[in-house]
N, C-alpha and C positions, 0 to 999 in steps of 0.2 A: 652277848652271852644270855642264854635263856635261864630262867629259874630252875633250880635243881629239884626234881621230883622226889618226894619221900615215900617210902613204902614199908610194910611190916612183913616179917617172915610169918607165914601162916601154915596151918596144918589141916588135915581132913576134919570136917565137922562131925564125924560119926561119934566121937567120944563125948562131945558136948551136948548134941541134940537140942540146940536152941536155934530155931529158924530165924533168918534175917540177921544173924550175928556172925562175925568173923572169928574163927578159932585161931588165935595166935599160937605160935610154936613156943616150945620151951627153950630158954637160953641156957646152954650148958657150959659156956665159957664166959669169964668176966668181960672180955673184950672181943668183938668180932673183927678179925683182921681183914682189911681190904686188899684183895689180890689184884684186882683191876683188869682181868682178862675180858676182852670183848669179842674174840673170835668164837665161832660155834664150838661148843664143847669145853671152853675154858671157863674157869670159875671167876666170878666178879668179887664175891666175898667168900670167906672160908666156910664151906658147907658143914663142917663138923661142929660149928659153934651153936647150931640149932638142932633140936630133935623133936619128933612128933610127940604130942600129948597122949598119954596112955590112960589118964583118969578123966572123970567127968568134971572138968574145970577149964578155965581159960589158961593159956600158956603164960610163961613168965617174961617173954620178950615184950618190949614196949611197943606202943603203936607209933608208926612212922619213925622208927628208930634207924633205918638205913636210907642211904641216899643213892639215887641212880646217877649215872655219869652225866656231867653237864654238857651242854651243847655250845659250841663255839662257831660263830659265823663271821665271815668277812663280807660285808656288803659295801658296794661302792657305786658311785654315779659320776657321770661327766655331763656337764651342761655347756652349751655354747649359744650365745645370743648374737643375732644378726639384725642390725637396724636396717629397716627397709625405707621408711619415710619418716616424717616428723614424729608421729605418734604410733607408727606401725613397727612392730618388732617380731621376729621369728626366733623361737628357741627350739633347738634340737637337743635331745637328751638320750643318753644311754645309761641304763641301770642294770646292775648285776647283783643278785642275791645268792649267798653261799658260793662265793667266787671259786674257792678251792674244792668245792663239792665234798665237804667233810660229811661223813656218815653220822647220823643221829640215832644212837642205839636206844631201844626201849629198856625199861627196867628189867633186871634179871628175873627169872622164874622164882617166885617167892614161896611156892608150896613145898614144904619139907617132905610131904608124903608122896611125891611123884619123882620120877627120874628127871634129871636135868635141873635139879634144885641149884639155885645160885648161878645158873648159866644164862647168858644173853642169847636169845635165839632169833630176834627180829630187830628191824630198824624202821624208822619213819620213812615214808615215801616222799621226802621233800628234797629232791635233787636241786641242782643249780637252776636258777631262773634268770633269764635275760629279758629285758624289756626296753623297747625303743619307742620314742615318741617325738611329736612335734607340737609346739604350742604357738599360737598366734595371738599376740597382745595388741589391742588398739585402744 
């Protein structure tokens, strides 16, 4: 399992006008409900829990207060040793990474000022990998 990425709900920086800083959004509900949708157009978190900032200040939501979905992989390998002579041995191996080809979704869109806020629109390009090899020990 990969570590879970944290992110913050953000807003357009036009109200703050502080270069190189992130304008966080206002938190308007005491608790942000996780809905968990991962299909295109489905909400991952409740979008009505955050609102754009309308004054020249930072928003009330905390930094890195939300978590993206975790990644789960099943990796496996099979090894077989074949003795050839006294000190000579051949090893054949097959390895598979992400056996079930589970999708790894990116964090949802965190900008409260744009359409698609709190929806997941992309995934990592790390499909299943298979690797075969041979090793000769002497």
